[in-house]
C-alpha positions, 0 to 999 in steps of 0.5 A: 677892564675899561680903558684908562682914560674912561674907566667907568663901567656899568654892570647889568646882572644876568645870572645869580648863584649862591656864594659858596665862600661867604654862604648865608645870604651872599651871592655871586653875580654874573654881569654884562659890562657896558660903557656909560654910553651903553656900548658893550665893553670889548671883552663883553662877549656875552652881549653878542651871545645873548643876541644869538640866543634870543633870536626866535629861530634859536630860542625855538630850538631849545638848545642844550649844551654840555661843556667839558672844561679841562684844566691843569693844576700847577705848583705855584712856586715853579709853574709845573704840574701838580704831582710832577717832579720839579724840573722832571717828568712823570711816568708815561700818560695812560694810568692817570685818566680817571685814575685813583691813588696817590701816584696817579691822582694829584689834586683831588681834594681841590677837584672835590671841593670845587665840585661841592662848591659848584653844587652849593652855588646852584651850578648844573655841574654834572661830573669830574674826572682825572685827565690823561696828563697827570695834574690835569682834570676836567669838570662837566657843566650841563645839560644847560639851556642856551646862554645859561651854559656859558654863565655856569661855566664862567662862574664854575671857573671862577669858583675853581680859581678861588678854591685853588687859591685857598690851596696855594695851587695855580689853575691853568686853562692853557690848551697846551700847558706843557710842550711836547707829547703831553695831553692838551686841555680844552673845553669840549662842547656837546649840544642838542637841539629840538630838531636834532 
């Protein structure tokens, strides 16, 4: 978002994906955002990352990344995890991790639709699984080379938000969506380099 006093933003396309919603010849485009003076806007973190990844020493390492993005699906009306009793709590954590069945896996239709939409888009999505807390899931992107890993995760998050919107569910990337002794959510990063 640009400041209100000068809201002009210049977009530079950086990555293109097939649009799983409009299909056909439509595309989703990941862009860098700059001011008219050519400065990256404050929220453009990709600009600094691109400098790092283009450094000859980094490029020579052919960095591979695998990112495990955890998230929680929330009931829209009450902002409470999907599958949880409203205002209450489910059974103890444990059987939900990679679980199956209507009493353990809440929102699998959303998760599967997201996976298929990412595959259609050309995102290097490599897996999905239910997490420790009920209503919590994870998708994995990678292995992807260099900055493309970040581009793919950002677009995969966007696609997930759109799928959840259609289903009437809220996606939370909050690292601790429920206080207390409930599993947190993160984005674990696995990496490898040529010299490793």
